C-alpha positions as CSV (number, residue, x, y, z in Angstrom):
1,M,-33.7,-131.6,-51.6
2,K,-36.6,-129.5,-53.0
3,R,-37.5,-128.6,-49.5
4,F,-34.0,-127.5,-48.7
5,L,-33.9,-125.3,-51.7
6,R,-37.2,-123.7,-50.8
7,T,-36.0,-123.1,-47.3
8,L,-32.7,-121.6,-48.6
9,R,-34.6,-119.3,-51.1
10,A,-36.9,-118.2,-48.4
11,A,-34.0,-117.4,-46.0
12,S,-32.0,-115.5,-48.6
13,M,-34.8,-113.3,-49.9
14,P,-34.5,-110.7,-47.0
15,M,-30.7,-110.5,-47.5
16,V,-31.2,-109.8,-51.2
17,L,-33.7,-107.1,-50.5
18,A,-31.4,-105.5,-47.9
19,L,-28.4,-105.5,-50.3
20,S,-30.6,-104.0,-53.0
21,L,-31.8,-101.2,-50.7
22,L,-28.2,-100.5,-49.6
23,L,-27.0,-100.2,-53.1
24,L,-29.8,-97.7,-53.8
25,T,-29.0,-95.5,-50.8
26,V,-25.2,-95.2,-51.2
27,P,-25.3,-92.8,-54.1
28,E,-27.8,-90.6,-52.2
29,F,-25.4,-90.5,-49.2
30,A,-22.5,-89.5,-51.4
31,R,-24.5,-86.8,-53.1
32,A,-25.7,-85.4,-49.8
33,A,-22.1,-85.3,-48.5
34,N,-20.9,-83.4,-51.6
35,T,-23.7,-80.8,-51.3
36,A,-22.8,-80.2,-47.6
37,K,-19.1,-79.6,-48.5
38,A,-20.0,-77.2,-51.3
39,A,-22.3,-75.2,-48.9
40,Q,-19.6,-75.1,-46.3
41,K,-17.1,-73.6,-48.8
42,K,-19.6,-70.9,-49.9
43,A,-20.6,-69.9,-46.3
44,P,-19.2,-66.5,-45.1
45,A,-16.5,-66.4,-42.4
46,P,-17.9,-65.9,-38.9
47,A,-18.2,-62.4,-37.6
48,N,-15.8,-63.0,-34.7
49,A,-12.9,-64.1,-36.8
50,S,-9.7,-62.2,-36.0
51,P,-8.6,-59.6,-38.7
52,S,-5.3,-59.9,-40.5
53,A,-2.3,-57.7,-40.0
54,A,-3.1,-55.8,-43.2
55,E,-6.6,-55.0,-42.1
56,R,-5.4,-53.8,-38.8
57,A,-2.8,-51.5,-40.5
58,R,-5.5,-50.1,-42.7
59,A,-7.8,-49.5,-39.8
60,A,-5.0,-47.7,-37.9
61,T,-4.2,-45.5,-40.9
62,R,-7.9,-44.5,-41.2
63,K,-8.1,-43.7,-37.5
64,A,-4.9,-41.6,-37.7
65,T,-6.1,-39.7,-40.8
66,A,-9.5,-39.0,-39.1
67,A,-7.7,-37.8,-36.0
68,A,-5.4,-35.5,-38.0
69,G,-8.4,-34.0,-39.9
70,A,-10.3,-33.5,-36.7
71,A,-7.3,-31.7,-35.1
72,A,-6.8,-29.5,-38.1
73,A,-10.5,-28.6,-38.1
74,A,-10.4,-27.8,-34.4
75,A,-7.3,-25.6,-34.9
76,A,-8.9,-23.8,-37.8
77,T,-12.0,-23.0,-35.9
78,A,-10.0,-21.8,-32.8
79,L,-7.8,-19.3,-34.7
80,A,-7.3,-15.9,-33.0
81,M,-7.9,-12.7,-34.9
82,A,-4.8,-11.5,-36.7
83,D,-3.3,-8.3,-35.3
84,E,-1.6,-5.5,-37.3
85,A,1.8,-7.1,-37.1
86,Q,0.5,-10.4,-38.5
87,K,-1.4,-8.5,-41.3
88,H,1.8,-6.7,-42.2
89,A,3.7,-10.0,-42.4
90,F,0.9,-11.4,-44.6
91,S,1.2,-8.4,-47.0
92,L,4.9,-9.3,-47.4
93,T,4.3,-13.0,-48.1
94,H,4.7,-14.3,-51.7
95,I,1.2,-15.7,-52.6
96,G,1.1,-18.3,-55.4
97,E,3.0,-21.3,-56.8
98,Y,6.5,-22.3,-55.7
99,E,8.8,-24.6,-57.7
100,C,11.2,-26.5,-55.5
101,E,14.1,-28.9,-56.0
102,F,13.4,-32.5,-57.1
103,K,10.4,-31.3,-59.0
104,R,8.3,-30.6,-55.9
105,A,5.7,-27.9,-55.8
106,I,4.1,-25.8,-52.9
107,R,1.1,-23.6,-53.0
108,V,0.8,-20.6,-50.7
109,L,-2.7,-19.2,-50.7
110,A,-4.7,-16.8,-48.5
111,H,-6.9,-18.6,-46.1
112,P,-10.5,-18.6,-47.4
113,K,-12.1,-17.9,-44.0
114,H,-9.5,-16.2,-41.7
115,E,-7.9,-12.9,-42.6
116,G,-4.2,-12.7,-42.2
117,Y,-3.6,-16.5,-42.3
118,I,-2.1,-18.7,-44.9
119,D,-3.3,-21.9,-46.5
120,L,-0.2,-24.0,-47.2
121,Q,-0.6,-26.9,-49.6
122,F,2.0,-29.6,-50.4
123,D,2.1,-33.4,-50.7
124,K,-1.7,-33.7,-50.7
125,R,-1.7,-31.8,-47.3
126,S,-3.3,-28.5,-46.5
127,I,-2.3,-26.8,-43.3
128,T,-3.0,-23.4,-41.8
129,A,0.0,-21.2,-41.1
130,R,0.5,-17.9,-39.3
131,P,2.8,-15.3,-41.0
132,V,5.4,-13.7,-38.7
133,L,8.0,-11.1,-39.6
134,S,11.3,-12.0,-37.9
135,S,13.9,-9.5,-36.8
136,T,16.2,-10.4,-39.7
137,G,13.5,-9.6,-42.3
138,A,12.6,-13.2,-43.1
139,I,8.9,-14.2,-43.3
140,R,8.1,-17.3,-41.2
141,L,4.9,-19.2,-42.0
142,E,4.3,-21.1,-38.8
143,D,1.9,-24.1,-38.7
144,V,-0.8,-23.4,-36.1
145,T,-0.4,-27.0,-34.9
146,G,3.4,-26.5,-34.4
147,R,4.8,-29.0,-36.8
148,Y,5.7,-27.4,-40.1
149,L,7.6,-24.1,-40.8
150,M,8.2,-22.3,-44.1
151,V,10.8,-19.6,-44.2
152,Q,10.8,-17.0,-46.9
153,I,14.0,-15.0,-47.5
154,A,15.2,-12.8,-50.4
155,F,16.2,-15.4,-53.0
156,K,14.4,-18.6,-51.9
157,S,12.0,-20.3,-49.5
158,M,12.3,-23.6,-47.6
159,L,9.8,-25.9,-45.8
160,M,10.8,-27.8,-42.7
161,D,9.3,-30.4,-40.5
162,T,10.1,-29.3,-37.0
163,R,8.9,-32.5,-35.4
164,V,11.6,-34.7,-37.1
165,G,14.1,-31.8,-37.7
166,Q,14.3,-32.3,-41.5
167,R,13.7,-30.2,-44.5
168,V,10.6,-31.2,-46.5
169,A,11.4,-29.0,-49.5
170,D,14.3,-26.6,-50.3
171,E,15.2,-24.1,-53.1
172,C,11.5,-23.2,-53.5
173,L,11.3,-20.3,-55.9
174,H,8.4,-17.9,-56.5
175,D,8.1,-15.4,-59.3
176,A,9.2,-12.7,-56.8
177,H,12.4,-14.6,-56.1
178,H,13.3,-14.8,-59.8
179,E,12.7,-11.0,-60.1
180,A,14.9,-10.3,-57.0
181,K,17.7,-12.4,-58.5
182,R,17.5,-10.6,-61.8
183,A,17.5,-7.2,-60.1
184,A,20.5,-8.2,-58.0
185,A,22.4,-9.4,-61.1
186,N,21.7,-6.1,-63.0
187,A,22.5,-3.8,-60.1
188,P,25.9,-1.9,-60.3
189,P,28.6,-3.3,-57.9
190,A,28.8,-1.5,-54.6
191,Q,31.9,0.4,-53.7
192,G,33.9,-0.7,-50.8
193,L,32.1,-2.9,-48.3
194,G,28.9,-1.0,-48.7
195,I,28.7,-0.4,-44.9
196,G,29.1,3.4,-44.7
197,A,29.0,6.4,-47.0
198,P,31.7,6.8,-49.6
199,A,34.7,8.9,-48.5
200,A,34.8,12.5,-49.8
201,A,37.4,13.4,-52.4
202,P,40.5,15.3,-51.0
203,A,40.4,19.1,-51.4
204,S,42.6,20.5,-54.1
205,A,45.4,22.9,-53.4
206,P,44.6,26.7,-53.8
207,A,45.3,28.0,-57.3
208,S,47.1,31.1,-56.1
209,A,50.0,29.2,-54.5
210,P,52.9,28.9,-56.9
211,A,54.0,25.4,-57.6
212,S,57.7,26.2,-57.4
213,A,57.6,28.3,-54.2
214,P,59.9,26.7,-51.6
215,S,58.4,25.7,-48.4
216,P,59.7,27.8,-45.4
217,Q,62.4,26.1,-43.4
218,L,61.8,26.0,-39.7
219,T,65.0,26.3,-37.5
220,A,65.0,24.2,-34.5
221,M,65.7,26.0,-31.3
222,P,68.1,24.4,-28.8
223,S,66.4,22.8,-25.8
224,S,68.5,24.9,-23.4
225,A,67.6,28.2,-24.9
226,P,65.3,30.2,-22.7
227,L,61.9,31.0,-24.1
228,E,61.3,34.6,-24.5
229,S,58.2,35.9,-23.0
230,T,55.6,37.4,-25.3
231,R,54.4,39.9,-22.7
232,P,55.1,43.6,-23.2
233,P,58.0,44.9,-21.0
234,A,57.0,46.4,-17.7
235,D,57.4,50.1,-16.9
236,P,60.7,51.0,-15.2
237,P,60.4,51.7,-11.4
238,A,60.1,55.4,-10.3
239,P,63.3,57.1,-9.1
240,A,63.7,57.5,-5.3
241,P,63.3,61.1,-4.0
242,E,66.5,63.1,-3.3
243,P,67.4,64.0,0.3
244,P,67.2,67.6,1.3
245,A,70.4,69.7,1.1
246,A,72.2,70.6,4.3
247,R,72.3,74.2,5.5
């Protein structure tokens, strides 16, 4: 019996040691696994990961803005020298601040680098415009890129987007527009249609003519009556010579 117990003890000793070693290593394995998971969460995303839709939209917006800025810069550097007609139109342009409907504002300034051109500012945009005097007397501020157009008339101005065919701002008033409206309101009303000169007053009757003098009555002549000639009468014909007397 004692021999059996010794044999059993000797055989179970390696198993006990193995179990003890296993119990000691399990927590280390668990700790290592948790550390690996935490490191994986903190690791940055790979460089070749596909961007989201929002990132793609922002990148497209940045590219479009950069392209528009480059186009505007190229157009500004390639402006032709203003001729006399353009300079005259520039002198008629209202420079300064405009107050538009819906509390919008537009600034019309002289271009800092190019004489005879306009720097048009609105909605955080700044475009270069060429002033043109139209045949109707209106001032057209034409965008050099061909998109925007501002029209200045007597009592207001308006800004249009020619690409989409819509008005960007309307009822834009400068101080000169307010002055023109006040002058028109205080002006005397025009007589007639105001197209031609006023008609002259009719001439008065001569003072020497008596008021009660009867007007001469004209007697109508019958249509069958012969009209008398106004020529003087002709001379009578000469008498014929007498024949000689008989002997």
